[in-house]
C-alpha positions as CSV (number, residue, x, y, z in Angstrom):
1,M,53.6,-28.5,-27.4
2,N,51.7,-26.2,-25.3
3,L,52.3,-23.0,-25.2
4,D,51.1,-21.4,-21.8
5,L,50.1,-17.3,-22.5
6,E,49.5,-16.6,-19.0
7,A,53.2,-18.2,-17.9
8,Y,54.8,-15.4,-20.8
9,Y,52.1,-12.9,-19.4
10,M,53.0,-13.2,-15.5
11,E,56.8,-13.2,-16.6
12,I,56.8,-10.3,-18.9
13,L,54.6,-8.7,-16.1
14,S,57.7,-9.9,-13.2
15,Y,60.1,-8.4,-15.5
16,F,58.6,-4.8,-15.5
17,Q,57.9,-4.8,-11.8
18,T,61.5,-5.6,-10.4
19,N,62.6,-2.9,-13.6
20,T,60.1,-0.1,-13.0
21,H,62.1,2.2,-14.4
22,I,62.6,0.4,-17.7
23,G,58.5,0.5,-18.3
24,I,58.3,3.8,-17.2
25,A,60.8,4.8,-20.0
26,L,58.8,2.2,-22.6
27,G,55.6,3.7,-21.9
28,F,57.3,7.2,-22.0
29,V,58.1,5.8,-25.7
30,L,55.0,4.6,-26.6
31,F,53.3,7.2,-25.9
32,L,55.5,9.6,-27.5
33,L,55.0,8.1,-30.9
34,L,51.0,8.1,-30.1
35,L,51.5,11.7,-30.4
36,R,54.0,11.6,-32.8
37,K,53.4,9.6,-35.5
38,P,49.9,7.6,-34.9
39,K,50.3,5.9,-37.5
40,L,53.4,3.9,-36.9
41,F,52.2,3.3,-33.2
42,F,48.1,2.0,-34.5
43,T,50.4,-0.3,-37.1
44,I,52.9,-1.6,-33.9
45,A,49.9,-2.4,-32.2
46,L,47.8,-4.4,-34.7
47,I,51.3,-6.3,-35.1
48,V,51.3,-6.7,-31.3
49,V,48.0,-7.8,-31.4
50,V,48.0,-10.6,-34.7
51,N,50.6,-11.8,-33.2
52,V,49.1,-12.8,-29.8
53,S,46.1,-14.1,-32.1
54,I,48.6,-16.6,-33.7
55,L,50.1,-18.0,-30.5
56,Y,46.5,-18.5,-29.1
57,V,45.4,-20.4,-31.9
58,I,48.9,-21.9,-31.9
59,S,48.4,-23.1,-28.6
60,Y,44.9,-23.5,-28.6
61,T,45.2,-26.4,-31.8
62,A,48.4,-27.3,-29.5
63,S,46.3,-28.2,-26.4
64,I,42.9,-29.9,-28.0
65,S,45.9,-32.4,-30.4
66,E,47.7,-33.4,-27.1
67,A,44.6,-33.8,-25.7
68,Q,43.4,-36.2,-28.3
69,K,46.3,-37.6,-28.8
70,T,46.9,-39.2,-24.6
71,H,43.3,-40.5,-25.4
72,L,44.0,-42.8,-28.7
73,I,46.6,-43.8,-26.2
74,S,45.0,-44.4,-23.2
75,K,42.0,-46.4,-25.7
76,T,44.4,-48.4,-27.2
77,S,46.5,-49.2,-24.3
78,A,43.3,-50.3,-22.7
79,Q,42.6,-52.2,-25.8
80,V,46.1,-54.2,-25.6
81,S,46.2,-55.1,-21.8
82,A,42.1,-56.3,-22.8
83,Y,43.8,-59.2,-25.1
């Protein structure tokens, strides 16, 4: 399992490029939230940053374990074919 964060980012970016009215409305709501309730805005921002960080760590550890698994399988198949 490999999470591709760049692919997620490109999906979100293409969605907002095709639906600019939604992007502008979301930006306006976030701006109003920043002005009127900054504590809530920064709480939401912190939650987003924590979620992205957790997804990055999961993706990184999954890619390392996938590489190790592939290496062990190739090593085992090389030993089996030697016999």
